[in-house]
C-alpha positions, 0 to 999 in steps of 0.5 A: 791701854788705859787712859784717864779722862777728866772733866773740870769747870773753871771760872776764876782760874783755880782749877786751871792753875792745878791743871797747869801745875800738873802738865807744865813740866811736860809742855815745857820740855816739848816747847824747848825741844828745839831750844829756847831761841827757836821760839819767839820772844815774849814781845813777839808773842805779845805783839802777835796775839794783840794783833790777831786776837785782841779779844783774847789778850785779857784771858792770856794775861790772866792765865800767864799771871796764874802760871807765875808770870814767867817769860817761858810760860807766857811765850808758850801760852800764846801758842805763837810759832810753837814746835811742829806737831802732827795728828790724824782725825776725821770729822763730818756733819750729820745731815739729819735734823739735829745740828751734829758734828762728829769727829775722831781725835787721832793722836798720841796719848803721851801728848794729850791733856785728857781733859774736858774743860768748861770755862767762863773766861771771856765773852762766851762760856765755852766747853771743849777738849783741852790742848796746850792748856789754853787751847782746844781741839774741839768744843761748843759755846753757849751761843750754839757754835761747835768747832773741831779740827783735823790736820791738813796733811802738809809739811809746810811750817810757817809764822803763825799760831798753833791751831788750838788757841785759834779754836779757843778764840773762835769759841770765845768770840763767835756765834755763827758759822759765818763769823767763825769762817771770817775769823779762821780766815784772818788768823795766821796759823803755823801749820795746815789745818781743816777746821769745821764750824757748825752752828745751831741753825745747821749752817756750816763752814770748813776752812782750809788754813795754811801758813803759806797761802790764803785760807779757803772757805768751803761748805765741805761736810767732811774733812780728814787729813788733806785739803783740796788735794793730797800734797803729802803722799806718804802721810796720806798713805800712812793715815788713809786720809783719802779712804776715810774721806770717801767712806764718810762721803759715801755715808752722807750721799748714799745712806740715810742713817740715824744719829746713833748709827752715824756716830757708830761708824767712827768707832769702827775701821776705816775711821777708828784707829788703834795705831797708838804706837805711831801717834795716830790712835783714836783717843775718842769720838766726840759728837758735838751738838751746838743747839743743845750746847753739849758734847757726847764723848764715845769709846767702843765700850763707854760714853760720857755726855756733858752739857753746858747747862748741866756740867758735872765734873768727874773722872773716867778711866778709859780702856782701849782695845789692843791692836791686832 
């Protein structure tokens, strides 16, 4: 399998507009997959984002205008009560001296933007992996904060936001892991997710978010695809979430490893997956460096390092090995 990765920088919205024009048809089909009436109205979306993430409203309004100002695009870009979706993912904080959060993004390539975007849209400049055009699945900001997510392994779907826009909000407005923890605990999410935040002073939080219960803020260094306990047994077995968690915990507790060796584990079983046909293949491994304000993207046969201080736009064609 081959998949193109791109890196773009956007300040005024011109580059983002090109991205929207390219990806909007597919996102529109996904957003309408259950019918337009299954999604909230424009007024409901606007009210929700103003209530939960008011600092993000100017950015949302500007992107809606760039997208043509249509009702459907505005509702989609709020990411309020979107269709349900699942992902895999593993993430862990390296115990070495350099603040480092490493994660695998296990998802379907057919539902992936394949874009790293650096933006200057609000309070902080932000760089991360794009999702749903307005959101991010991981990233760092200029203040020295890094965040990434994993699916929380629960079937409950409720009233709240898709987690990519929540990560965007955290990186746009927060500077420390403590601030990120407070924000993540206060914003309603439509599904269960585990979000780890690591700052430049090596402080970390992992927040177990859910639509039907209060968020739990922990100091966990590892997150896979369950929360405090396994609740969706079939999903846990299919994704080997417990086995992946145990493997990472053993590396942290029983082994003293270099940065490079720790990252390398994410590109081998049990963390690395080739199950693309099931929507859980490892699309990339990201090493987030909050202090350096940088991200290194890794694949078994390639690497791409991007820094907020020396960001270079470009495009890479990634070759994935076949599943045995």
